[in-house]
C-alpha positions in Angstrom: 94.6 -6.0 64.1 95.1 -4.2 67.4 97.0 -0.9 67.5 98.2 1.0 70.5 99.0 4.7 70.6 101.7 5.0 73.2 102.2 8.7 73.2 104.3 9.5 76.2 103.4 6.3 78.0 106.4 4.4 79.4 107.2 0.8 78.5 106.2 -0.2 82.1 102.7 1.3 81.6 102.3 -0.6 78.3 103.3 -3.8 80.0 100.8 -3.2 82.8 98.1 -2.8 80.2 99.0 -6.0 78.4 99.0 -7.9 81.7 95.6 -6.5 82.6 94.2 -7.5 79.3 95.6 -11.0 79.6 94.2 -11.5 83.1 90.8 -10.1 82.0 90.6 -12.5 79.1 91.7 -15.4 81.3 89.0 -14.5 83.9 86.3 -14.5 81.3 87.4 -17.8 79.9 87.2 -19.3 83.4 84.0 -17.6 84.5 82.2 -20.9 85.0 85.1 -22.3 87.1 84.9 -19.2 89.3 81.1 -19.7 89.7 81.6 -23.3 90.7 84.3 -22.3 93.2 82.0 -19.6 94.7 79.4 -22.3 95.5 81.8 -23.8 98.0 83.7 -20.7 99.2 83.4 -19.9 102.9 81.5 -16.5 102.6 79.8 -14.8 105.5 76.5 -16.6 106.1 74.3 -13.5 105.6 75.8 -12.6 102.2 76.6 -16.0 100.9 73.4 -16.4 98.8 73.8 -13.1 97.1 77.6 -13.2 96.6 77.4 -16.7 95.0 74.6 -15.9 92.8 75.3 -12.3 91.6 79.0 -11.5 92.2 80.0 -11.5 88.6 77.0 -9.6 87.2 75.8 -7.1 89.7 76.7 -3.4 89.6 77.0 -2.4 93.3 76.5 1.3 92.6 73.6 1.4 90.2 71.7 -1.9 90.2 68.6 -2.4 92.5 68.9 -4.9 95.3 65.5 -5.7 96.7 65.9 -7.5 100.0 63.3 -10.1 101.1 65.0 -12.1 103.8 63.4 -12.8 107.1 66.6 -11.3 108.5 66.2 -8.3 106.3 67.9 -5.7 108.5 71.0 -7.9 109.0 71.2 -8.5 105.2 70.7 -4.8 104.5 73.6 -3.8 106.9 75.9 -6.5 105.6 75.4 -5.5 101.9 75.7 -1.8 102.8 79.1 -2.4 104.4 80.2 -4.1 101.2 79.5 -1.0 99.1 76.0 -1.8 97.6 74.1 1.5 97.4 70.6 1.0 96.0 69.2 -1.2 98.7 65.4 -1.6 99.3 63.8 -3.5 102.1 60.7 -5.3 100.7 58.9 -4.5 103.9 59.1 -0.8 103.0 56.7 -1.2 100.1 54.1 -3.7 101.4 50.6 -2.9 102.6 50.9 -5.9 104.9 54.6 -6.4 106.0 53.9 -10.2 106.4 52.5 -10.7 102.9 54.8 -10.4 99.9 51.8 -10.2 97.6 50.6 -6.9 99.0 53.0 -4.6 97.0 51.8 -1.0 97.3 52.6 0.8 94.0 52.6 4.2 95.6 55.1 3.1 98.2 57.2 1.5 95.5 57.3 4.8 93.6 58.2 6.8 96.7 61.0 4.4 97.7 62.4 4.3 94.2 62.4 8.1 93.9 64.7 8.3 96.9 67.4 6.0 95.7 70.9 7.6 95.0 71.1 9.4 91.6 68.0 7.6 90.3 67.0 10.2 87.8 70.5 10.3 86.1 71.6 6.7 86.1 69.2 4.0 85.1 69.9 0.5 86.6 70.9 -2.2 84.2 69.4 -4.9 86.4 67.2 -5.5 89.3 68.0 -8.3 91.8 65.8 -9.9 94.5 67.9 -11.0 97.4 66.3 -13.7 99.6 68.2 -16.8 100.9 64.7 -18.2 101.8 63.9 -18.6 98.1 60.8 -16.4 97.7 59.4 -16.2 94.2 60.6 -12.8 92.9 59.0 -12.4 89.4 56.1 -10.2 90.5 58.2 -8.1 92.8 60.9 -7.5 90.1 58.2 -6.7 87.4 56.6 -4.1 89.7 59.9 -2.4 90.5 60.9 -2.4 86.9 57.7 -0.7 85.8 57.9 1.9 88.6 61.5 2.7 87.6 60.6 3.2 84.0 58.2 6.0 85.0 61.2 8.2 86.0 62.7 8.0 82.6 59.4 8.4 80.8 59.0 11.7 82.8 62.5 12.9 82.0 62.2 12.2 78.3 58.8 13.8 78.2 60.2 17.0 79.7 63.1 17.0 77.3 60.9 16.3 74.3 58.1 18.6 75.1 59.9 21.7 76.3 60.2 23.3 72.9 56.5 22.5 72.0 55.3 23.9 75.3 57.3 27.1 75.0 56.4 28.0 71.4 52.7 27.1 71.7 52.0 28.9 75.0 53.6 32.1 73.5 51.4 31.8 70.4 48.3 31.2 72.6 48.9 34.3 74.8 46.7 36.7 72.9 43.7 34.3 73.1 44.5 33.4 76.7 44.8 37.0 77.9 42.1 38.7 75.8 39.4 35.9 75.9 40.3 33.4 78.6 38.0 33.2 81.7 38.8 32.0 85.2 38.1 28.3 85.8 38.1 29.0 89.5 34.9 31.1 89.1 33.0 28.0 88.3 33.5 26.7 91.8 30.2 25.3 93.2 28.3 26.2 90.1 27.0 22.6 89.7 26.4 21.9 93.3 24.4 18.8 93.9 24.3 17.8 90.3 25.5 14.6 88.5 28.6 14.8 86.3 29.4 12.4 83.5 33.1 12.3 82.8 33.6 10.9 79.3 36.9 9.3 78.1 37.6 8.0 74.6 38.0 4.3 75.5 36.2 1.5 73.6 33.5 1.1 76.3 32.1 4.5 75.3 30.3 2.7 72.4 28.1 0.6 74.6 27.1 3.4 77.0 26.4 6.2 74.5 22.6 5.6 74.9 23.0 6.1 78.7 24.8 9.5 78.1 22.1 10.6 75.7 19.4 9.7 78.2 20.8 12.0 80.9 22.3 14.8 78.8 19.6 17.2 79.8 20.0 16.6 83.5 23.7 15.7 84.1 26.8 17.9 83.4 28.7 16.2 80.5 32.5 16.8 80.7 34.3 15.2 77.8 38.0 14.5 77.2 39.1 16.1 73.9 39.5 12.9 71.8 36.0 11.7 72.6 34.3 14.9 71.5 33.6 13.9 67.9 32.0 10.6 69.1 29.6 12.5 71.3 28.8 15.1 68.6 28.1 12.3 66.1 25.7 10.7 68.6 23.8 14.0 69.1 25.2 14.7 72.6 26.0 18.3 73.4 28.7 18.4 76.0 28.8 21.1 78.6 32.6 21.1 78.9 35.3 19.9 76.6 38.8 19.5 78.2 42.0 19.5 76.1 45.3 18.7 77.7 47.8 17.2 75.2 49.9 19.8 73.4 50.4 17.5 70.5 46.7 17.1 69.7 45.8 18.9 66.4 42.7 20.6 65.3 41.8 17.6 63.2 40.0 16.3 66.2 37.6 19.3 65.9 36.7 18.8 62.3 33.0 19.1 61.8 32.4 20.4 65.4 29.9 23.2 65.7 31.0 25.1 68.8 27.5 26.5 69.2 26.7 22.9 70.4 29.5 23.0 73.0 29.0 24.7 76.4 32.6 25.7 77.1 36.1 24.8 76.1 38.7 24.1 78.8 42.3 23.9 77.6 45.9 23.7 78.8 47.5 27.0 77.9 50.3 25.2 76.0 47.9 23.3 73.7 48.4 23.3 70.0 48.0 27.0 68.9 46.1 26.2 65.7 43.7 24.1 67.5 43.1 26.7 70.2 42.7 29.4 67.6 40.0 27.3 65.8 37.8 27.3 69.0 35.3 30.1 68.4 31.8 30.8 69.4 32.0 29.4 73.0 33.6 30.5 76.3 37.2 29.4 76.9 38.9 28.5 80.2 42.7 28.1 80.1 44.7 26.4 82.8 48.3 25.2 83.2 49.4 21.7 84.1 53.2 21.5 83.6 56.1 23.2 85.3 57.6 24.9 82.2 54.4 26.7 81.1 53.9 27.8 84.6 57.3 29.4 84.8 56.8 31.2 81.5 53.5 32.6 82.6 54.9 33.8 85.9 57.8 35.5 84.2 55.5 37.4 81.7 53.0 38.4 84.4 50.2 38.8 81.9 47.5 36.5 83.3 46.3 34.8 86.4 45.7 31.3 85.2 44.9 28.4 87.6 47.2 25.5 87.9 45.7 22.0 87.6 48.0 19.0 87.8 46.7 16.2 85.6 49.6 13.6 85.5 49.2 13.5 81.7 45.5 12.6 81.3 42.6 14.7 80.2 40.3 12.4 82.2 42.1 13.5 85.3 41.4 17.1 84.5 37.8 16.4 83.8 37.5 14.7 87.2 38.9 17.7 88.9 36.5 19.9 87.1 33.6 17.8 88.3 34.7 18.3 91.9 35.3 22.0 91.4 31.8 22.4 90.1 30.5 20.8 93.3 28.9 17.7 91.7 27.6 15.1 94.2 27.9 12.1 91.9 30.4 11.5 89.2 30.0 8.7 86.6 33.1 7.6 84.5 32.3 6.4 81.0 34.8 5.4 78.3 37.5 5.3 81.0 38.7 1.7 80.4 42.3 2.2 81.6 43.1 -0.8 79.4 42.5 -2.2 75.9 39.3 -4.4 75.8 39.1 -6.4 72.6 42.6 -5.0 71.8 41.1 -1.6 71.0 42.5 1.8 71.9 39.5 4.1 71.2 35.8 4.2 70.8 34.3 4.5 67.3 35.0 8.0 66.0 37.5 8.9 68.7 41.3 9.3 68.2 41.0 8.7 64.4 44.1 8.0 62.5 46.1 6.4 65.3 47.5 2.9 64.7 47.4 0.4 67.6 48.4 -3.3 67.5 48.6 -6.0 70.2 51.0 -8.9 69.8 49.5 -12.4 69.2 50.3 -13.5 72.7 48.6 -10.4 74.1 51.7 -9.4 76.1 52.9 -6.3 74.3 51.6 -3.5 72.1 52.8 -0.9 69.6 51.2 2.4 69.0 51.7 5.1 66.4 49.6 8.2 67.1 49.0 10.4 64.1 49.9 13.5 66.2 52.8 12.1 68.3 55.8 9.7 68.5 55.8 5.9 68.2 55.6 4.0 71.5 55.5 0.4 72.5 55.7 -1.7 75.6 54.5 -4.6 77.7 50.9 -5.3 78.6 49.9 -6.4 82.1 46.6 -8.2 82.8 44.5 -6.4 85.4 41.1 -7.2 86.8 38.1 -6.0 84.7 34.6 -5.1 85.8 33.1 -8.0 83.9 35.0 -10.5 86.2 37.7 -11.2 83.6 40.9 -9.4 82.9 42.0 -6.7 80.5 45.4 -5.9 79.1 46.8 -2.5 80.3 50.0 -0.6 79.5 52.2 0.9 82.2 50.8 4.3 81.2 47.2 3.2 81.6 48.0 1.6 85.0 49.6 4.8 86.1 46.5 6.8 85.0 44.2 4.5 86.9 46.3 4.7 90.1 46.1 8.5 89.9 42.3 8.2 89.7 42.2 5.8 92.7 44.3 8.2 94.8 42.3 11.2 93.7 39.0 9.5 94.5 40.3 8.4 97.9 41.3 12.0 98.8 38.1 13.6 97.6 35.7 11.2 99.2 37.6 11.5 102.5 37.2 15.3 102.4 33.5 15.0 101.3 31.6 11.8 102.5 28.6 12.8 100.3 30.6 12.6 97.1 30.3 9.4 95.1 32.0 8.0 92.0 30.8 5.2 89.7 32.4 3.4 86.7 30.3 2.3 83.7 33.2 0.6 81.8 32.0 -3.0 81.9 35.0 -4.4 80.0 37.4 -1.8 81.5 39.7 -2.1 84.4 38.5 -2.2 88.0 39.1 1.2 89.7 39.5 0.9 93.5 37.0 3.1 95.2 34.9 3.5 92.1 32.3 0.7 92.0 30.8 -0.5 88.7 27.3 0.7 87.8 25.1 -0.6 85.0 23.4 2.8 84.5 23.4 6.5 85.3 20.8 7.2 87.9 19.3 10.7 87.7 15.7 10.0 88.8 16.4 11.3 92.4 17.7 14.7 91.2 15.9 17.9 92.1 17.3 19.7 89.1 14.6 19.6 86.4 16.4 21.9 84.0 19.7 21.4 82.2 22.9 22.9 83.5 23.0 26.6 82.2 26.7 26.4 81.2 26.7 29.6 79.1 25.0 31.6 81.8 27.4 30.3 84.4 30.4 31.0 82.1 29.3 34.6 81.5 29.8 35.3 85.2 33.4 34.2 85.3 35.9 37.0 85.2 38.7 37.2 82.7 42.1 35.8 83.6 43.8 39.1 82.5 42.9 42.7 82.5 45.5 43.5 79.7 44.5 45.1 76.5 45.8 44.5 73.0 48.2 47.5 73.0 49.6 46.5 76.3 50.4 43.0 74.9 52.2 44.6 72.0 54.3 46.7 74.4 55.2 43.6 76.5 56.2 41.5 73.5 58.4 44.2 71.9 60.1 44.6 75.3 60.9 40.9 75.3 62.3 41.1 71.8 64.7 43.8 72.9 65.9 41.7 75.9 66.3 38.7 73.6 68.4 40.9 71.2 70.8 41.7 74.1 71.1 38.0 75.0 72.0 37.2 71.4 74.6 39.9 71.3 76.1 38.5 74.5 76.2 35.0 73.0 77.9 36.3 70.0 80.6 38.0 72.0 81.4 34.8 73.9 81.8 32.9 70.6 84.0 35.7 69.2 86.3 35.7 72.2 86.5 31.9 72.2 87.4 32.0 68.5 90.3 34.3 69.4 91.3 32.1 72.3 90.5 34.8 74.8 88.9 34.6 78.2 85.1 35.0 78.0 84.1 34.8 81.7 82.9 38.4 81.9 80.6 37.9 78.9 79.4 34.6 80.3 78.3 36.2 83.5 76.4 38.8 81.5 74.8 36.1 79.4 73.7 34.3 82.6 72.2 37.5 84.0 70.2 38.1 80.8 69.2 34.4 80.6 67.4 34.8 84.0 65.2 37.4 82.3 64.5 35.2 79.3 62.8 32.1 80.7 61.5 31.3 77.3 65.1 30.6 76.1 65.8 28.4 79.2 62.8 26.2 78.4 63.8 25.8 74.8 67.4 24.7 75.7 66.1 22.6 78.6 67.8 19.4 77.2 71.2 21.1 77.2 70.7 22.4 80.8 69.7 18.9 81.9 72.8 17.5 80.3 75.1 20.0 82.0 73.4 19.5 85.4 73.7 15.7 85.1 77.3 16.0 84.0 78.2 18.2 86.9 76.6 15.7 89.4 78.2 12.7 87.7 81.8 14.0 87.1 83.7 15.3 90.1 86.9 16.3 88.3 85.8 18.2 85.2 88.5 19.2 82.6 88.6 22.7 81.4 88.3 21.4 77.8 85.1 19.4 78.5 83.5 22.3 80.5 84.2 24.8 77.7 82.7 22.4 75.2 79.5 22.1 77.2 79.3 25.9 77.8 79.9 26.8 74.1 77.3 24.3 73.0 74.9 25.8 75.4 75.8 29.4 74.1 75.1 28.3 70.5 71.8 26.7 71.4 70.8 29.8 73.5 71.6 32.1 70.6 69.5 30.0 68.2 66.6 29.8 70.8 66.6 33.6 71.3 66.3 34.1 67.6 63.4 31.6 67.4 61.5 33.2 70.3 62.1 36.7 68.9 60.5 35.5 65.6 57.5 34.2 67.5 57.0 37.4 69.4 57.3 39.5 66.2 54.7 37.3 64.5 52.3 37.8 67.4 52.8 41.6 67.4 52.2 41.7 63.6 49.0 39.7 64.0 47.8 41.8 66.9 48.4 45.1 65.0 46.5 43.7 62.0 43.4 42.5 64.0 
């Protein structure tokens, strides 16, 4: 039953539509005949292979075309003239231009990031174009995995904006009144050995090694591995927390008198941060949105430490900041040996399953959202292979790049990897044990003494914080009033451009609101880039939706500030 709403359409337009539908259906019915004809059609030699193979399926604007022909520049030019936009020469992403097996992941990431409109429009398909018949499976898999990272990053920003905003505001009293400067630890561990502890399964096997050097080395542990160390009787010098979704359940039973210092991302879970008492705390920021909020409030001078999403990355940077000469990585498998996610006692409550064929996984963290994906076999330190997710591969590549940069700057700096069943890390050789016998340091690292010399990240007092927060509440009230006036004028079908300009001016002074409505801002930005001729109706719809969300966000932020003020006055 097909119905057609003609409206003001002419009979001629209706007939044109019917003709178009008939021809489209006929073309689909005869698709195989068209394909057979294409095999014999006299196309230009350079594009014949591609046109015959992909003409009916390729999207010339958004699909990836990876070119591997020996006449690559000619093919590139020919396809570009025919309107194909996302073209990549395979030679641009090879370590050795003459060897297709030498794909450089960092080069792939760089090239993909420069493709037209890549962050807004995801390609439906990836095509490898090579009349010479090169095997394309590995190349396509690599490009597909690199492309996924862009959308993982976008979704993370959209999903986390609200969490980052609320939590960093709630953490501000502890950050400003107690936080100490991480930068003041620079060189405090000069010449010492650092042991960076991740929560991977290999931690179980090397725990005796850690205990054996705990009085000589500096132990820096990623948040989720803390309880494993405490249970084994190891007192870490530094605990580093990054993930804003991690709850205080990971600290249950932890006596902070047994912890040297706590290093945390300023947007970490506020209940977890508040539960850290009895030890020095060192805040830092790792993401763009928290950085912008702190800059706007001008309350504290907190160091920025980019981590690419891994607490181990932060721990590695801390080891270099301290001036350590040797860094041992333990529990950093960057894969799933024996299909396990964590060491015993680490990351409790998370569900992790690997498919029967070992090619995919599913994961349900207790503190976060469900995720799943493919597993890729990567070389392991025991000579075999270990399954690794795209996320783990990305983390490992970050470490490899970081190690390469740091060892180039300091030829005396060495890194070692104790994860026997874990992934091979380029530039970080496997070591069977942690060697401390050559050290000149006979005493343990005086972490509390060193921490006591670090200055505070802020000179603000409690009453000054109250004044700042109440001032923000007043600005947010004005923003809410402006939003309401826009809605009222729209309801009366009156022009609201003056009020909209005022709202925009106030919004610039309320970065907390902008971060909470980040998803709507991204939607408008992408819409503006994607649609050249925007209708007044569609533009107004987007604007009014934004105004409604901004009004709601301003109310939420005001409530957070007022709760903080109430708590400060009561303390």
